[in-house]
C-alpha positions as CSV (number, residue, x, y, z in Angstrom):
1,M,-33.5,-30.8,-4.2
2,L,-30.7,-30.6,-6.0
3,P,-29.9,-31.3,-9.5
4,V,-27.5,-34.0,-9.6
5,F,-24.8,-34.7,-12.8
6,D,-23.2,-37.8,-13.0
7,Q,-19.7,-37.4,-15.0
8,N,-19.7,-41.2,-15.2
9,T,-22.4,-40.5,-17.9
10,S,-22.9,-38.5,-21.2
11,E,-25.8,-37.1,-20.0
12,G,-24.5,-36.3,-16.5
13,R,-21.7,-34.5,-18.3
14,L,-23.8,-32.4,-20.1
15,G,-25.8,-31.1,-17.6
16,L,-22.4,-29.9,-16.0
17,Q,-21.6,-28.3,-18.7
18,A,-24.6,-26.7,-19.2
19,C,-25.0,-25.5,-15.5
20,L,-20.9,-24.4,-16.4
21,D,-22.2,-22.4,-19.4
22,Q,-25.5,-21.1,-17.2
23,L,-23.2,-19.6,-14.3
24,R,-20.7,-18.1,-17.1
25,G,-23.4,-16.1,-18.9
26,T,-24.1,-14.1,-15.9
27,A,-21.2,-12.3,-16.1
28,G,-22.1,-10.9,-19.7
29,A,-25.6,-9.7,-20.5
30,D,-28.2,-10.1,-23.1
31,G,-29.6,-7.2,-25.2
32,K,-32.1,-6.4,-22.9
33,V,-29.9,-5.8,-19.6
34,A,-26.9,-4.0,-22.0
35,E,-29.8,-1.7,-23.1
36,V,-31.3,-1.1,-19.9
37,V,-27.5,-0.5,-18.3
38,C,-26.4,2.1,-21.4
39,G,-29.8,3.8,-20.9
40,I,-29.3,4.4,-17.0
41,L,-25.3,5.5,-17.7
42,A,-26.4,7.8,-20.2
43,D,-29.0,9.5,-18.0
44,V,-27.2,10.2,-15.2
45,R,-24.7,11.8,-17.1
46,E,-26.3,13.9,-18.8
47,N,-29.3,15.1,-15.9
48,G,-27.0,13.9,-12.5
49,D,-28.3,14.6,-9.7
50,A,-31.9,14.6,-10.8
51,A,-31.7,11.1,-12.7
52,L,-30.0,9.3,-9.6
53,A,-33.1,10.8,-7.4
54,G,-35.5,9.7,-9.9
55,Y,-34.2,6.2,-9.7
56,V,-34.4,6.3,-6.1
57,V,-38.3,7.5,-6.1
58,K,-38.8,4.8,-9.0
59,F,-37.7,2.0,-7.0
60,S,-37.6,2.8,-3.2
61,D,-39.1,6.3,-1.8
62,P,-41.8,8.4,-3.4
63,S,-41.0,11.2,-1.8
64,F,-37.1,11.3,-2.0
65,T,-35.5,14.8,-3.4
66,A,-31.9,15.0,-4.4
67,D,-31.1,17.1,-1.3
68,R,-31.0,14.0,0.3
69,L,-28.1,12.1,-1.8
70,R,-25.5,12.6,0.4
71,V,-26.1,11.5,4.0
72,S,-25.0,14.7,6.2
73,A,-21.9,14.5,8.3
74,E,-24.4,14.8,10.8
75,E,-25.7,11.5,10.5
76,L,-22.4,9.9,10.1
77,A,-21.4,11.0,13.6
78,G,-24.4,10.3,15.5
79,A,-25.1,6.6,14.1
80,S,-23.2,4.5,16.7
81,K,-25.2,6.1,19.6
82,L,-28.3,3.6,16.9
83,V,-25.8,0.2,17.2
84,D,-26.1,-2.2,20.1
85,A,-22.8,-1.9,21.5
86,D,-21.7,-5.4,21.4
87,L,-22.2,-5.5,17.4
88,L,-19.9,-2.2,17.3
89,D,-17.6,-4.4,19.0
90,A,-17.6,-7.2,16.8
91,I,-17.8,-4.5,13.7
92,K,-14.3,-2.9,15.5
93,T,-13.0,-6.3,15.8
94,A,-13.4,-7.1,12.4
95,I,-12.1,-3.8,11.1
96,A,-8.9,-4.9,13.1
97,Q,-8.6,-8.0,12.0
98,V,-8.8,-7.3,8.2
99,R,-6.3,-4.4,8.7
100,E,-4.1,-6.5,10.3
101,Y,-4.0,-9.4,7.7
102,Q,-3.8,-6.5,4.6
103,E,-1.0,-5.0,6.4
104,H,0.8,-8.7,6.6
105,I,0.3,-9.0,2.7
106,M,1.1,-5.2,2.0
107,P,3.9,-5.4,-0.9
108,K,7.4,-4.4,0.6
109,R,9.6,-1.8,-1.3
110,V,11.8,-3.6,-4.0
111,E,15.3,-3.1,-3.9
112,P,16.3,-2.0,-7.3
113,V,18.6,-3.7,-9.7
114,T,21.0,-3.0,-11.6
115,I,21.4,-4.5,-15.2
116,G,23.3,-3.4,-18.4
117,G,24.6,-0.1,-16.6
118,A,20.5,0.7,-15.4
119,E,19.4,0.8,-12.2
120,L,16.1,-1.1,-12.6
121,G,13.0,-0.5,-9.5
122,L,9.3,-0.8,-8.9
123,R,7.1,1.6,-7.3
124,F,3.7,1.4,-5.4
125,T,1.4,4.2,-5.2
126,P,-2.2,4.2,-4.0
127,M,-5.3,5.4,-6.2
128,D,-6.0,9.0,-5.4
129,S,-10.1,8.3,-5.3
130,V,-12.2,5.4,-5.2
131,G,-15.9,4.6,-5.2
132,L,-17.1,1.4,-3.1
133,C,-20.5,-0.2,-3.9
134,V,-21.9,-1.5,-0.9
135,P,-25.2,-3.9,-1.5
136,G,-28.2,-3.4,-0.1
137,G,-31.9,-4.3,-1.6
138,T,-32.6,-8.1,0.0
139,A,-30.1,-7.3,2.5
140,V,-27.7,-4.5,4.6
141,L,-24.1,-6.0,3.8
142,F,-22.6,-3.2,6.0
143,S,-19.4,-5.9,6.4
144,T,-18.7,-5.7,2.6
145,L,-18.3,-2.0,3.4
146,I,-15.5,-3.1,5.8
147,M,-13.9,-5.3,3.2
148,L,-13.9,-3.1,0.8
149,A,-12.7,0.0,2.7
150,V,-10.0,-1.7,4.9
151,P,-7.9,-2.6,2.2
152,A,-8.4,0.7,0.4
153,I,-6.9,2.6,3.6
154,V,-4.2,0.4,4.5
155,A,-2.9,0.3,0.4
156,G,-2.8,4.8,1.3
157,V,-6.0,5.8,-0.1
158,D,-7.4,8.7,2.1
159,P,-10.5,7.8,3.7
160,K,-11.8,11.4,2.9
161,C,-11.4,10.5,-1.2
162,I,-13.6,7.4,-0.6
163,S,-16.8,7.4,-1.9
164,V,-19.8,5.1,-0.7
165,A,-22.5,4.0,-2.7
166,H,-25.3,2.5,-0.8
167,P,-29.1,1.9,-1.6
168,L,-32.1,2.9,0.6
169,P,-33.8,-0.4,1.5
170,T,-35.8,-1.8,-1.1
171,R,-37.9,-4.5,-0.7
172,P,-39.0,-7.1,2.3
173,P,-36.6,-10.6,1.8
174,G,-38.2,-13.2,0.3
175,S,-40.2,-11.0,-2.6
176,S,-39.2,-11.3,-6.2
177,P,-36.3,-10.9,-7.7
178,G,-35.5,-9.0,-11.2
179,S,-34.8,-5.0,-11.0
180,P,-32.2,-3.4,-12.0
181,G,-31.9,-1.0,-9.2
182,S,-31.5,-3.1,-6.5
183,I,-27.7,-4.0,-5.9
184,D,-28.0,-7.1,-4.5
185,G,-30.1,-8.7,-7.1
186,G,-34.1,-7.9,-5.6
187,S,-36.6,-6.0,-7.0
188,Q,-37.3,-3.2,-5.1
189,D,-40.6,-2.1,-3.6
190,K,-41.9,1.3,-3.8
191,N,-43.7,1.2,-0.5
192,S,-40.9,-0.4,0.6
193,G,-39.8,2.9,2.7
194,G,-36.7,3.6,5.7
195,D,-33.4,5.0,5.2
196,I,-29.8,3.5,5.1
197,S,-29.2,1.5,8.1
198,P,-27.0,3.6,10.7
199,I,-25.2,0.1,11.1
200,V,-23.6,0.9,7.5
201,L,-23.2,5.2,8.6
202,A,-21.3,3.9,12.2
203,A,-19.3,1.6,10.2
204,A,-18.3,4.6,7.9
205,H,-17.6,6.7,10.5
206,L,-15.4,4.6,12.4
207,L,-13.3,4.2,9.1
208,G,-12.9,7.8,8.7
209,I,-15.5,8.2,5.5
210,D,-17.4,10.8,5.3
211,K,-19.0,10.5,1.4
212,V,-21.8,8.0,1.8
213,Y,-24.5,8.8,-0.7
214,R,-28.0,6.7,-1.0
215,V,-27.6,5.3,-4.5
216,G,-26.9,2.0,-5.5
217,G,-26.6,-0.4,-8.6
218,A,-26.0,0.9,-12.1
219,E,-26.6,4.1,-11.6
220,A,-24.2,4.9,-8.5
221,V,-21.6,3.3,-10.7
222,A,-22.4,6.0,-13.2
223,A,-22.4,9.0,-10.6
224,M,-19.5,8.2,-9.5
225,A,-17.7,7.3,-13.0
226,Y,-19.1,10.7,-14.6
227,G,-19.8,13.2,-11.1
228,T,-22.6,14.6,-10.3
229,D,-23.0,17.9,-9.0
230,T,-23.4,15.7,-5.7
231,V,-20.9,13.1,-6.0
232,E,-18.0,13.3,-6.9
233,A,-16.2,11.3,-9.5
234,V,-13.5,8.9,-8.9
235,D,-10.3,7.1,-10.3
236,F,-11.4,3.6,-9.6
237,I,-14.5,1.8,-8.4
238,A,-15.0,-1.4,-6.9
239,G,-17.4,-4.0,-5.0
240,P,-19.9,-6.5,-5.8
241,G,-23.9,-6.6,-6.9
242,N,-25.9,-7.5,-9.1
243,V,-25.7,-8.3,-13.4
244,Y,-27.1,-4.6,-13.8
245,G,-24.4,-3.3,-11.9
246,Q,-21.3,-4.9,-12.7
247,L,-22.1,-4.6,-16.0
248,A,-22.1,-1.0,-15.6
249,K,-19.0,-1.4,-14.0
250,A,-17.6,-3.0,-17.5
251,Q,-18.7,-0.2,-19.4
252,V,-17.4,2.5,-17.5
253,S,-14.3,0.8,-17.3
254,G,-11.4,3.2,-18.8
255,T,-13.2,6.3,-18.0
256,V,-12.3,4.6,-14.5
257,G,-10.7,1.8,-13.3
258,I,-12.6,-1.4,-12.2
259,D,-11.9,-4.3,-9.7
260,G,-13.8,-7.5,-11.6
261,F,-16.8,-9.1,-11.8
262,Y,-18.1,-9.4,-8.5
263,G,-22.0,-10.9,-8.9
264,P,-24.6,-13.0,-7.1
265,S,-22.2,-15.2,-4.3
266,E,-21.7,-19.0,-4.9
267,I,-19.8,-21.3,-3.3
268,V,-18.4,-24.7,-4.6
269,T,-18.1,-27.5,-1.8
270,I,-16.0,-30.9,-2.3
271,A,-16.6,-33.6,0.4
272,D,-15.7,-37.2,1.5
273,E,-17.4,-39.2,3.5
274,T,-14.9,-37.6,6.6
275,A,-17.4,-34.2,6.1
276,D,-19.9,-33.1,8.5
277,P,-22.7,-33.1,6.7
278,V,-24.5,-30.8,9.2
279,R,-21.6,-27.9,8.4
280,I,-22.0,-28.6,5.0
281,A,-25.2,-28.3,4.7
282,A,-25.4,-25.2,6.8
283,D,-22.7,-23.5,4.4
284,L,-24.5,-24.6,1.3
285,I,-27.5,-22.9,2.8
286,A,-25.7,-19.8,4.2
287,Q,-25.1,-19.1,0.0
288,A,-28.2,-19.8,-1.2
289,E,-29.9,-17.6,0.9
290,H,-28.5,-14.0,-1.0
291,D,-31.1,-14.0,-3.2
292,P,-29.8,-15.2,-5.8
293,G,-26.7,-17.5,-4.4
294,K,-25.5,-20.5,-6.2
295,C,-24.3,-23.7,-4.3
296,F,-22.3,-26.5,-6.5
297,L,-21.6,-29.6,-3.8
298,V,-18.5,-32.0,-5.4
299,V,-18.7,-35.8,-4.4
300,W,-17.2,-39.2,-4.8
301,S,-19.9,-40.8,-2.6
302,R,-23.6,-41.2,-3.4
303,E,-23.9,-41.7,0.1
304,V,-22.1,-38.6,1.3
305,L,-24.6,-36.5,-1.3
306,D,-27.5,-37.9,0.0
307,G,-26.2,-37.4,3.4
308,I,-25.7,-33.7,2.3
309,V,-28.8,-33.2,1.3
310,A,-31.2,-34.7,3.7
311,E,-29.1,-32.0,5.9
312,V,-30.4,-29.5,4.0
313,Q,-33.6,-30.5,4.3
314,S,-33.6,-30.9,7.9
315,Q,-32.3,-27.0,8.1
316,L,-34.3,-25.4,5.5
317,G,-37.3,-25.0,8.5
318,D,-35.4,-22.8,10.4
319,R,-34.1,-20.3,7.9
320,R,-36.0,-16.9,7.5
321,R,-35.0,-16.9,3.7
322,R,-36.3,-20.6,3.1
323,D,-38.5,-19.7,-0.4
324,A,-34.7,-18.2,-1.7
325,I,-32.7,-20.8,-0.6
326,V,-35.4,-23.5,-1.7
327,R,-35.0,-21.4,-5.2
328,A,-31.4,-20.8,-5.3
329,L,-31.2,-24.9,-4.8
330,E,-33.2,-25.7,-7.3
331,D,-32.5,-23.2,-10.1
332,E,-29.1,-21.9,-9.6
333,S,-27.3,-25.0,-8.2
334,C,-25.8,-28.3,-8.6
335,A,-24.4,-31.4,-7.3
336,V,-21.7,-33.1,-9.4
337,L,-20.6,-37.2,-9.0
338,V,-17.0,-37.8,-9.6
339,K,-15.0,-40.7,-9.6
340,D,-12.1,-39.3,-7.3
341,I,-10.3,-36.4,-5.7
342,D,-8.7,-35.4,-8.7
343,E,-11.6,-35.3,-10.7
344,A,-13.3,-33.2,-8.0
345,A,-10.3,-30.5,-8.1
346,A,-10.7,-30.4,-11.9
347,V,-14.2,-29.9,-11.8
348,A,-13.4,-27.1,-9.1
349,N,-11.2,-25.8,-11.5
350,R,-14.0,-25.5,-14.1
351,F,-16.2,-23.4,-11.2
352,A,-13.7,-21.2,-10.7
353,A,-16.0,-20.3,-7.9
354,E,-16.3,-17.2,-5.5
355,H,-15.9,-19.7,-2.3
356,V,-14.3,-23.1,-2.5
357,N,-14.9,-24.9,0.6
358,L,-12.3,-28.2,1.0
359,A,-14.4,-30.5,3.6
360,V,-11.4,-33.6,3.0
361,A,-9.6,-35.9,5.4
362,D,-6.3,-34.0,3.8
363,P,-7.8,-30.9,2.6
364,D,-3.9,-29.2,2.6
365,A,-3.0,-31.7,-0.3
366,L,-6.2,-31.0,-2.2
367,L,-5.5,-27.4,-2.0
368,E,-2.6,-27.8,-4.1
369,K,-4.4,-29.4,-7.2
370,V,-6.8,-26.2,-6.7
371,R,-5.8,-23.4,-8.9
372,H,-8.6,-21.0,-10.0
373,A,-10.8,-20.1,-6.8
374,G,-11.8,-16.7,-5.3
375,E,-11.1,-17.9,-1.5
376,V,-10.4,-21.4,-0.1
377,F,-11.9,-22.8,2.9
378,I,-9.8,-25.2,4.7
379,G,-11.5,-28.1,6.4
380,D,-15.3,-28.4,7.2
381,T,-14.0,-26.8,10.7
382,T,-14.2,-23.6,8.9
383,P,-17.3,-22.0,7.8
384,V,-17.5,-19.4,5.0
385,A,-19.4,-16.7,7.1
386,A,-15.9,-16.5,8.8
387,G,-14.3,-15.0,5.6
388,D,-17.4,-12.9,5.2
389,Y,-17.3,-11.2,8.4
390,Y,-14.2,-11.2,10.1
391,A,-11.1,-13.3,9.2
392,G,-9.4,-11.3,7.2
393,P,-9.1,-11.8,3.8
394,S,-12.0,-9.8,1.6
395,H,-14.8,-11.2,0.9
396,C,-15.3,-8.8,-2.2
397,L,-14.5,-12.1,-4.9
398,P,-14.6,-12.8,-8.6
399,T,-17.9,-15.1,-9.8
400,A,-19.3,-16.7,-12.7
401,T,-16.0,-18.6,-13.5
402,T,-14.0,-15.1,-13.1
403,A,-11.6,-16.6,-11.0
404,R,-9.8,-18.4,-14.1
405,F,-8.1,-14.7,-14.7
406,T,-8.8,-12.2,-11.9
407,S,-8.5,-11.9,-7.9
408,G,-10.7,-10.8,-5.3
409,V,-10.0,-7.5,-3.4
410,S,-6.8,-6.6,-1.7
411,V,-4.3,-3.7,-0.7
412,Y,-3.4,-4.8,-4.2
413,T,-6.4,-3.8,-5.5
414,F,-5.9,-0.1,-4.6
415,L,-2.3,0.1,-5.7
416,K,-0.5,0.8,-9.4
417,R,3.0,-0.5,-9.8
418,T,5.2,1.7,-11.5
419,G,8.4,0.8,-12.9
420,T,11.8,3.2,-12.8
421,V,14.7,3.4,-14.9
422,A,18.0,5.4,-14.4
423,Y,21.1,5.6,-16.2
424,R,22.8,7.5,-13.6
425,E,26.5,7.4,-14.8
426,G,24.6,7.7,-18.7
427,M,24.1,5.1,-21.2
428,P,26.7,2.3,-21.9
429,A,28.0,2.2,-25.3
430,L,26.7,-1.1,-25.8
431,A,23.5,-0.2,-24.7
432,I,23.0,2.8,-26.8
433,D,24.1,1.1,-29.7
434,H,21.4,-2.1,-29.1
435,V,18.8,0.5,-28.1
436,A,19.7,2.6,-31.8
437,K,19.7,-0.5,-34.2
438,M,16.2,-2.3,-32.4
439,A,15.0,1.4,-33.3
440,E,16.0,1.5,-36.9
441,A,15.0,-1.7,-37.2
442,E,11.2,-1.1,-36.7
443,G,11.5,2.2,-38.8
444,L,11.9,4.9,-35.5
445,D,14.5,6.6,-35.7
446,G,13.5,9.3,-33.7
447,H,14.1,6.8,-30.9
448,A,17.6,5.9,-32.4
449,H,19.0,9.0,-32.1
450,S,17.4,10.0,-28.8
451,A,19.4,7.3,-27.6
452,R,22.9,8.4,-29.7
453,V,22.7,11.8,-28.6
454,R,23.1,10.2,-24.8
455,G,26.6,8.6,-26.4
């Protein structure tokens, strides 16, 4: 089921490299994808609400009209009554835990330091407005709303200045993938019908958010970047999705800020003989069911590998998305055989994956060797699903090896850093002389003069 690449052989090393190339390639786009995204951006920029409604008609609801783009205040207020009370309690607890964690890591005020007569400081200020892409399509990921909105609110973004884009239901789970309109990567069924889940609306209401739009994918990104008659333009867009939505974010970057490339879900698990195959198999399946999901198992024992694969086969029979899971394991995933734990860490760093699970005897020691990961789950007693829903750190994380240079969503995502400089007693003569000399050396005598007039 899982292709196996043995790093003790040249063939295995080539196989792993091809897998990494394929993974990294998902963060870009071929000409056809780029052409589709550019067309959507231009269409929404020129035609606004009419274009947005047209995409919903095309991919979700043939009877959709533009007056339904924004969810009404009455719908938001009444949504909690339609949600199971126990589930609502779980959502409230998740919001509280994520809030507590984000408050804990919120950067503290930096005391100024005086250097060369200048008082130097650093300020943290929040974005004025943000747009959040909350996946629909193959799964209604209301948890993503929590994981995006709570860090923004803790950072100081007014909930009334947060816009949420969430698409209508698109297709039954298990149908074939591929449409650009589905933010979770799947194709969309014109006849699927339905409306936004009341769970998403209830979560938005609990968070104090009143701008929720029935739109997803690249068209949602375009709407929030450029604005339409109904959708307000924002300063920053965050959230996961398929390659179309992520490429759209990249294309509007500069017009707005963006978080990073948060594409199809993925996991790297490093396992030794102490790992429980039942738990490891369950985590692999959990990622594979995202449709598409990408699962990478790194081991130095063939016996451990065989035991985990056998357990995956055993658990598949109970899963609703079995076809999607099998497809992900066979076409998007692999197992890597390495010589030891050090090589395992090196392979994990090459994957730089969204989720990294350290299912080994001494996970804390291995953690010191893992430099690139969206989020690390320590020990086989820690399910990735806890991070997805509940634990505290956001589950909106870099994918496609981009954890090499970027981070997951947190309170830091929605804060700007601004340096401050104050010569409260005036510039010292030495500072004036140095600044002037450096400016003149660059041929900028105006800069030199601006310093000297303060002498």
